[in-house]
C-alpha positions in Angstrom: -24.1 1.5 -7.5 -21.0 0.4 -7.2 -21.0 -3.6 -8.1 -18.9 -5.2 -5.0 -15.4 -6.5 -6.2 -14.8 -10.3 -6.1 -12.7 -11.4 -2.9 -10.8 -13.5 -4.9 -8.5 -11.9 -6.9 -8.3 -13.5 -10.4 -4.7 -15.8 -11.3 -2.5 -14.0 -14.8 -3.1 -17.4 -17.2 -6.5 -18.5 -16.0 -7.7 -20.3 -19.7 -4.1 -21.1 -20.3 -3.2 -24.6 -20.9 -0.1 -26.4 -20.9 0.4 -29.5 -22.0 4.6 -31.4 -20.3 5.6 -34.4 -21.7 9.5 -33.7 -19.8 11.6 -35.6 -16.6 13.2 -34.5 -14.4 13.2 -30.4 -12.9 14.6 -28.0 -15.3 11.7 -27.8 -17.5 8.9 -29.4 -15.9 9.4 -26.5 -13.1 8.6 -24.4 -16.0 5.5 -25.7 -16.2 4.8 -25.4 -12.6 5.5 -21.9 -12.7 2.9 -21.0 -14.4 0.5 -23.5 -12.9 1.2 -20.5 -10.0 0.5 -18.1 -12.3 -3.6 -20.1 -13.0 -2.1 -22.3 -16.3 -4.0 -25.7 -16.5 -0.5 -27.7 -16.5 -1.5 -31.8 -18.4 1.7 -34.1 -17.7 2.0 -36.2 -19.8 3.4 -40.1 -18.0 4.1 -43.9 -19.0 5.6 -47.0 -18.2 7.1 -46.3 -14.4 6.6 -42.5 -14.6 8.6 -39.5 -14.4 12.1 -40.8 -12.2 11.5 -37.6 -10.1 8.6 -40.4 -8.5 11.6 -42.4 -6.6 14.6 -39.9 -6.4 14.3 -40.3 -2.5 18.3 -39.1 -1.8 20.6 -37.2 -2.6 23.6 -36.9 -0.2 23.4 -39.4 1.9 20.0 -37.1 2.7 17.1 -39.4 2.4 13.5 -38.2 1.2 10.4 -40.2 0.6 6.8 -40.2 1.6 4.5 -41.8 2.8 3.5 -43.2 0.1 6.7 -44.3 -1.0 7.2 -41.2 -3.5 10.2 -39.4 -3.4 9.5 -35.4 -2.2 11.4 -33.7 -5.2 8.3 -34.9 -7.7 6.6 -32.9 -5.6 8.1 -29.7 -6.1 8.5 -30.2 -9.9 4.7 -30.9 -10.3 2.6 -29.0 -7.9 -0.2 -27.2 -9.7 0.0 -30.3 -12.5 -3.0 -33.1 -13.5 -1.2 -36.2 -14.6 -2.2 -38.3 -17.1 -1.1 -41.5 -18.0 -1.1 -42.0 -21.6 1.0 -44.0 -24.4 2.6 -41.7 -27.0 4.3 -44.5 -29.1 1.4 -45.6 -29.8 -0.5 -44.5 -32.4 -3.9 -44.3 -31.2 -1.9 -42.9 -27.8 -0.9 -40.1 -30.7 -3.9 -39.8 -31.8 -5.0 -38.3 -28.1 -1.6 -36.7 -27.5 -2.7 -35.0 -30.5 -5.9 -34.2 -29.9 -4.8 -32.7 -26.7 -2.1 -30.7 -28.3 -5.1 -28.8 -30.2 -6.7 -27.8 -27.7 -2.7 -26.4 -25.9 -1.1 -23.3 -25.6 1.7 -24.2 -24.5 4.2 -27.8 -25.1 6.9 -28.4 -23.1 9.4 -30.9 -22.9 12.7 -31.2 -22.1 13.9 -34.8 -24.1 17.3 -34.3 -26.7 16.4 -33.7 -29.8 16.8 -37.0 -31.5 14.4 -38.0 -29.0 11.6 -35.3 -29.5 12.3 -36.0 -34.3 11.9 -40.1 -32.9 8.6 -39.6 -31.0 7.1 -36.4 -33.5 7.6 -34.3 -30.8 9.8 -31.6 -32.0 8.3 -28.1 -32.9 8.6 -28.8 -37.0 5.5 -32.0 -36.4 3.4 -30.1 -33.9 3.1 -26.5 -35.6 1.8 -28.5 -38.2 -1.7 -29.6 -35.5 -1.7 -26.7 -33.5 0.3 -23.6 -35.5 -0.7 -20.9 -32.4 1.3 -23.7 -30.5 4.1 -22.3 -28.4 6.7 -25.1 -28.6 9.3 -25.0 -25.4 12.1 -27.2 -24.8 15.4 -27.1 -22.1 18.5 -29.0 -23.3 21.5 -29.5 -21.6 24.2 -27.4 -23.8 22.1 -25.1 -26.4 20.5 -26.7 -29.8 23.6 -26.0 -32.4 27.4 -27.2 -31.7 28.8 -30.8 -31.6 26.6 -31.5 -27.4 23.5 -30.6 -28.9 22.3 -33.7 -28.4 23.9 -34.5 -24.8 22.0 -35.2 -21.8 23.1 -33.1 -18.9 21.7 -32.0 -15.2 22.3 -29.7 -12.7 25.8 -30.6 -11.7 26.7 -31.2 -15.5 25.8 -27.2 -15.9 27.7 -25.6 -13.4 30.3 -27.8 -14.2 31.1 -26.6 -17.5 30.2 -22.8 -17.3 32.8 -22.5 -14.1 30.4 -21.9 -11.6 31.0 -24.5 -9.7 34.9 -22.2 -9.1 32.8 -19.1 -8.7 33.1 -19.4 -4.9 36.8 -19.0 -5.2 37.9 -21.5 -4.2 40.6 -23.8 -5.6 38.3 -26.4 -5.4 34.9 -26.6 -7.3 32.0 -26.4 -5.1 28.0 -27.5 -6.4 25.5 -25.5 -5.0 22.6 -27.1 -3.7 19.7 -27.8 -4.5 18.7 -27.6 -8.2 19.4 -24.6 -8.0 20.5 -24.0 -11.7 17.5 -26.7 -12.5 15.5 -24.4 -11.1 16.8 -21.0 -12.8 16.6 -22.8 -15.9 13.4 -23.0 -15.4 12.7 -19.8 -14.0 14.1 -18.4 -18.0 11.8 -20.7 -19.6 8.8 -19.9 -17.4 9.7 -16.4 -18.9 10.5 -17.1 -22.5 6.9 -18.7 -22.8 5.6 -15.3 -21.2 6.8 -13.2 -24.0 6.1 -15.9 -26.9 2.4 -15.8 -25.6 2.1 -12.2 -25.3 4.6 -12.3 -28.7 0.8 -14.3 -30.0 -1.1 -12.1 -28.6 -0.2 -9.6 -30.1 0.7 -11.5 -34.2 -1.6 -14.5 -33.6 2.2 -16.5 -34.3 2.8 -19.5 -32.5 6.9 -19.8 -32.4 9.0 -22.0 -30.6 11.8 -21.4 -27.6 13.8 -23.6 -26.4 16.6 -22.2 -23.1 20.2 -24.4 -21.9 21.2 -25.7 -18.7 24.3 -24.2 -20.1 22.7 -21.0 -21.1 21.3 -20.6 -18.3 24.0 -20.5 -16.6 26.4 -18.1 -18.4 23.6 -15.9 -18.0 22.9 -15.8 -14.3 26.4 -15.3 -14.2 26.1 -12.6 -16.0 28.5 -10.5 -14.7 31.8 -12.4 -13.9 31.2 -13.2 -17.6 31.4 -10.0 -18.4 34.4 -9.6 -16.7 36.5 -11.9 -18.2 35.1 -11.2 -21.5 36.4 -7.5 -20.9 39.0 -7.9 -19.0 40.1 -11.5 -19.4 40.3 -12.0 -15.0 38.4 -14.5 -13.6 40.1 -14.1 -10.7 37.7 -14.0 -7.8 39.5 -14.4 -4.2 38.5 -17.1 -1.6 40.1 -15.8 1.5 37.5 -12.8 3.2 40.7 -11.4 4.2 41.8 -10.0 1.3 37.7 -7.6 1.3 36.9 -5.0 3.1 35.2 -5.2 6.7 32.9 -2.9 4.9 32.0 -5.8 2.3 32.6 -8.8 4.6 30.8 -11.8 7.0 32.1 -11.9 11.0 31.2 -15.4 13.4 29.7 -13.6 16.1 30.3 -14.3 20.3 27.6 -17.3 20.1 28.5 -18.5 16.9 26.4 -17.3 14.7 27.5 -15.2 11.5 27.2 -11.7 10.1 27.3 -10.1 6.5 27.9 -6.1 5.5 27.9 -5.2 2.0 28.4 -1.1 1.0 28.4 1.2 -1.5 31.0 3.8 -1.2 33.4 2.2 1.6 34.7 5.6 2.3 31.4 7.0 3.2 30.4 4.2 5.7 34.1 3.7 7.1 34.1 6.3 9.5 30.1 5.3 11.1 31.9 1.5 11.5 34.7 2.1 13.0 33.0 4.3 15.5 29.7 1.9 16.2 32.4 -1.4 16.7 35.1 1.5 19.4 37.7 0.7 16.6 38.1 5.3 15.7 41.8 5.2 16.1 41.8 2.9 13.2 40.4 6.7 11.5 43.8 8.3 12.4 46.2 5.6 11.9 47.6 6.2 7.9 47.1 2.5 6.3 43.9 2.5 7.1 42.3 6.2 6.7 40.7 5.8 3.3 39.7 2.2 3.8 38.9 2.8 -0.2 42.9 2.8 -0.9 43.4 -0.2 1.3 44.7 -3.7 -0.4 48.2 -5.2 1.4 46.4 -4.8 4.6 43.7 -6.0 4.4 44.2 -8.9 5.9 45.0 -7.2 9.3 42.6 -5.3 9.3 39.7 -8.3 9.2 41.6 -10.4 11.3 41.2 -7.1 14.0 37.2 -6.5 13.3 36.5 -11.1 13.2 37.9 -10.7 17.4 36.0 -7.4 17.8 32.5 -9.3 16.3 33.5 -11.8 18.6 32.2 -9.6 21.7 29.0 -10.0 21.0 25.6 -11.9 19.3 24.7 -11.7 16.0 21.7 -9.8 17.4 23.4 -7.1 20.0 25.7 -6.1 16.1 23.1 -6.1 14.1 20.5 -3.6 16.3 23.9 -1.6 17.1 25.6 -1.8 13.7 21.8 -0.5 11.6 20.9 1.9 14.5 24.5 4.0 12.7 23.0 3.6 9.0 24.5 0.9 8.8 23.8 -2.6 5.9 24.1 -5.7 7.8 22.4 -7.9 8.6 22.0 -12.5 9.3 23.4 -15.6 7.8 20.6 -17.7 7.8 20.1 -20.8 7.4 17.5 -22.1 4.7 15.7 -24.3 7.8 16.1 -20.5 9.5 13.6 -19.1 6.7 11.0 -21.0 7.6 10.1 -18.4 10.4 11.9 -15.6 9.5 9.3 -12.9 9.8 10.5 -11.2 7.4 9.7 -13.5 4.8 6.0 -14.8 6.0 5.3 -11.1 6.4 5.6 -11.3 2.9 4.3 -13.9 1.7 7.8 -15.6 0.6 6.8 -18.6 2.9 3.1 -19.3 3.1 1.5 -22.7 4.6 0.3 -25.1 2.3 -2.4 -27.9 2.6 -0.1 -31.4 0.8 -2.5 -34.0 0.3 -0.8 -37.0 2.0 2.2 -34.6 4.1 -0.9 -32.6 5.7 -0.2 -28.7 6.7 3.2 -27.3 5.7 5.9 -24.7 5.0 6.1 -23.4 1.3 8.1 -21.1 -0.8 5.2 -18.7 -2.4 5.5 -16.8 -5.1 8.1 -13.7 -5.1 5.8 -11.5 -7.1 2.4 -9.7 -6.0 0.2 -8.2 -7.8 -2.6 -5.0 -6.9 -5.0 -7.2 -9.0 -4.3 -10.8 -9.8 -2.7 -13.2 -7.9 0.3 -16.1 -8.0 0.4 -19.1 -5.8 1.0 -23.2 -5.8 -2.6 -25.0 -6.1 -2.7 -28.2 -5.5 0.0 -31.0 -4.6 1.8 -33.1 -7.4 -0.6 -35.5 -9.3 -0.3 -39.5 -8.3 1.1 -41.8 -11.7 -2.0 -41.1 -14.5 -5.0 -39.5 -11.4 -6.7 -37.0 -13.7 -7.0 -40.2 -17.2 -10.3 -40.7 -16.5 -11.6 -37.3 -16.0 -9.1 -35.1 -19.1 -10.3 -37.6 -21.5 -13.7 -36.9 -21.2 -12.9 -33.2 -21.1 -11.7 -33.8 -24.6 -15.1 -35.7 -25.4 -13.9 -39.2 -25.5 -17.4 -41.4 -24.4 -17.5 -43.6 -21.0 -16.7 -47.4 -23.8 -13.4 -45.1 -25.2 -12.0 -44.8 -21.8 -12.2 -48.1 -20.7 -10.8 -49.3 -24.3 -8.3 -47.1 -24.6 -8.1 -48.2 -21.0 -7.7 -52.1 -21.7 -5.2 -51.7 -24.5 -2.5 -49.7 -22.4 -3.0 -47.0 -24.3 -4.3 -44.8 -21.4 -4.1 -46.3 -17.0 
């Protein structure tokens, strides 16, 4: 008789332990992703804790929870257990080293010189645990004159050219924590790769990514264009794009966007769907792939056309013709988007202080595994005692360490 299948699928990284000593998002965000995949993540903090706990304002928007903590700390530190431990003191380092002996991954985003000073660099920790995967993030890479310079998301966007990626003559930041999150995704991929290599060879190693390097990788097409064709000019005026690769404001003030390749294949369909078939007989526009100088005239004409119907009306009409048009949504629209909800890209979550909220789901769907946010970010030092007991410390030892402020 066939055994009954378990009702809950296992998580891919169950049994993997990650120890983190880092701040803000680039780096700690990778630990959160590994936690989404089932890893046990232990976050070490000391003093007042990660500065993300008190970050409550950006761009004039204030965000704090009922317990006074800043909202960003929540998305960076989901799925983690928190321990308050002073690793600068000898007894604290002893506790830290015991954690490292039992860890699969250590993750940090402190500067190179700080890692050495604290004894959390790879060369030191691999002596304690040769199988350890040591994952680190820097601002600008391990080599060069900027190798020990700190950085935040906007600095990586700036140096990489990303702030000019919209084609504007003025730089624009892409909000919020987009590069930090991309760096965290890159680091989580590096950790998973190193774990796979260790599974095959039994050897641990150091993996390193930087904000700068990630930003360049993120812009692979643009950087290759500049490197191969000595061109980095991206037109910012939407009138210089074809109507088939453009966005338009509809009657209700909502926007619609289309992208079609090859353009000549879809040009007759667009003209028919929008009542502009006469354009097909105009020598200037008959072959849309060759239209360059007259694009502004054409786009302005379609601006007037799209202003005659609502977004939903146009989407229905255009899709009926097999054209690839869709809505340009604001981030708040996505929270109720049926496509996001049906695929689990936005899910319900019971937060410890906010109650039931909508959060991003894990974007990968596994047939035999599950992934996603399991727990809210920990309070400062919330799991110190339970982690210490799990490592074998007695109640009396824990009390003694607390009295000497090695732990809290």
